[in-house]
C-alpha positions, 0 to 999 in steps of 0.5 A, spaced: 683 844 441 677 846 437 671 841 436 673 839 429 678 834 429 684 834 424 685 827 422 691 825 417 690 819 413 696 816 410 697 811 405 702 809 400 699 812 394 692 814 391 692 808 386 686 804 385 684 799 390 680 797 396 683 801 401 684 807 397 676 806 396 674 805 403 679 811 405 675 816 400 668 814 403 671 816 410 673 822 407 666 824 404 663 822 411 667 825 416 666 833 414 658 831 416 660 829 423 666 834 425 672 831 422 677 834 417 681 829 413 687 831 410 691 826 406 699 825 405 702 820 400 704 819 393 699 821 388 695 816 383 689 815 379 684 817 385 687 824 386 681 827 383 676 824 387 680 825 393 680 833 391 673 833 389 671 831 396 675 837 399 680 833 402 687 837 402 692 833 399 700 833 401 704 829 396 710 825 399 713 819 396 711 813 400 712 807 396 715 801 399 721 801 395 723 808 397 722 807 404 726 801 404 732 805 402 735 808 409 737 815 405 729 816 404 727 815 411 729 821 415 727 826 409 720 823 409 719 823 417 721 830 416 716 832 411 711 828 415 712 832 421 712 839 417 705 837 415 702 835 421 705 841 424 702 845 419 695 842 419 695 842 426 693 834 426 690 831 432 690 824 430 694 820 424 691 814 421 695 810 417 693 804 413 699 800 410 707 799 411 712 801 411 709 808 410 705 807 416 711 806 420 714 812 418 708 816 419 707 813 426 714 815 428 713 822 425 707 823 430 710 820 436 715 826 435 709 831 436 705 827 441 700 825 436 696 819 437 696 814 431 691 809 429 693 803 424 687 800 420 690 793 418 686 791 412 689 783 411 693 778 414 699 780 409 703 785 413 710 784 416 710 782 423 716 786 424 713 792 422 706 791 426 710 790 432 714 797 430 707 800 430 705 797 436 712 800 440 710 807 438 703 806 441 699 805 435 692 803 436 690 798 432 683 796 428 682 790 424 677 790 418 675 782 419 675 777 424 680 773 421 685 779 421 683 780 429 685 773 430 691 774 426 693 780 430 692 777 436 697 771 434 702 777 434 700 779 441 697 785 438 690 787 441 685 791 436 678 794 435 674 790 430 671 796 425 669 793 418 670 797 412 663 801 410 660 802 404 657 809 401 650 808 399 651 814 395 656 811 391 654 804 390 647 802 388 643 799 383 643 802 376 640 799 369 644 793 367 643 795 359 646 802 360 652 799 363 653 794 358 652 799 352 658 803 355 662 797 355 660 795 348 656 789 351 650 786 348 644 787 353 642 780 352 649 777 354 650 773 360 655 778 364 660 776 369 664 781 373 671 780 376 674 786 380 681 786 384 688 788 384 691 783 379 697 781 384 698 775 389 693 770 389 687 775 387 690 774 380 690 767 380 683 767 382 682 771 376 686 766 371 682 761 374 675 765 372 678 766 365 679 758 364 672 756 367 669 761 363 672 759 357 670 752 359 662 754 359 663 757 353 665 751 350 660 747 353 655 752 349 654 758 353 655 763 347 652 769 350 657 769 356 661 775 357 667 776 362 669 784 364 675 784 368 677 791 372 683 792 375 691 792 374 697 790 378 704 786 377 700 780 374 696 784 369 700 781 363 699 774 365 692 775 365 692 779 358 696 773 355 690 768 357 685 773 355 687 774 348 689 766 348 681 764 350 679 770 346 682 767 339 680 760 341 673 763 341 673 767 335 671 773 339 673 777 345 668 775 350 673 776 356 674 784 356 680 787 360 677 794 363 683 796 367 683 800 373 676 804 374 674 809 378 667 809 377 666 801 379 658 802 380 658 802 372 662 796 372 658 792 377 652 794 374 653 791 368 654 784 371 649 778 372 654 776 378 660 779 381 666 774 382 670 777 388 672 778 395 673 783 401 671 790 399 669 788 392 664 783 395 661 789 399 661 794 394 657 789 389 652 787 394 651 794 395 649 795 388 644 789 388 649 784 385 650 777 387 657 775 389 661 769 388 666 769 393 674 767 392 680 771 394 687 771 397 685 765 402 681 761 398 674 759 395 668 760 398 662 760 393 656 763 392 654 768 397 646 767 399 642 768 405 644 762 409 651 763 408 652 770 408 654 771 416 659 765 414 662 769 408 663 775 412 666 771 418 672 769 412 671 776 409 669 773 402 675 769 401 680 774 402 682 773 410 679 765 410 675 760 406 672 754 405 676 750 401 682 751 396 680 754 389 678 749 383 677 751 376 672 745 375 668 747 382 668 755 380 665 753 373 660 748 376 657 753 381 657 759 375 653 755 371 648 753 376 647 760 378 647 763 371 641 758 369 637 761 375 637 769 373 630 770 377 634 767 383 640 771 382 636 777 382 633 775 388 640 774 392 642 780 389 636 784 392 637 781 399 645 782 399 644 789 398 639 790 404 644 786 408 650 790 406 647 797 407 644 794 414 651 792 416 656 796 413 654 803 412 660 808 411 656 813 416 656 808 422 663 806 421 665 814 420 661 815 427 665 809 430 672 812 428 670 819 430 669 817 437 675 813 437 679 819 434 676 824 440 678 819 445 685 818 443 686 826 442 683 828 449 688 823 452 694 825 448 697 832 450 701 834 443 707 838 442 707 841 435 712 847 436 
């Protein structure tokens, strides 16, 4: 084996989302430490960013719907085996199910070790156990996910998501707002998420809370929503209704975005969870955390560690979301722009000190090398 590790990253697709953005950050960081990443999975909006990063891309249909059909499973495994042989893969790193399970089965045929990063507490237990049965080594991205896996009888290593400071940093808010057609003196709340599950519910709650603030006299308030998903239509319907009542389009739907730095920097404050919270804080933005699990609130110096422990409302939370509570906290935060700016600066320093992508890449590379050394492979 050469010193340069060859790692196959397997995902459902190259759609826009936190997992895909995290893997892209790793793809950019790995070559500097002797790891050559290769991608296998369906295509998507993020194809070009991956290609620009120098990552070889193999398009394989790994959408969950297809993989649930038995007639697709054998051809998919066969295609993955061929990719692993052709690229002389040392380690397979999977992130989703059931795609990860089929990639793990293909890797097992060749004696290639498998790493599975679990990005939330929503994975089907039987598929996680299936990965464990074929010998996958598990990584959890947060303390609640680590506990979730432990309840399934699965041990894991805690390696949080990392953020690339070269991609997420403060920029002029006026310039970012101009690109979105927003006046520079507006008060802007940014919401970014895949619009599905409870994240869509949080988005709907934010729209109603912002509408209440507008009705209470906060006329310069604007909301920018970045993301797409199976509940986009419901979000759009509510946005159009409150915009019509307000007499102007104060809620703006930006759709899927591959350049989130520009979107984050347009805001005075970002409402989000999980990786979105980390990216926004790296851009120097204060975060009001609310996610799949529930509501956390404004992330400050005194509660930042607690916010991380629940992954900013995505994997654990303080309380159930409440529209009135959200409106009150947003109103108080927007009344103190200097305080918000200070929170943003502190949040950036904390995020870069704890979640630097290069540190996470080094830890993963060490794990890959350890697994590869102890796994003789049959690629013939």
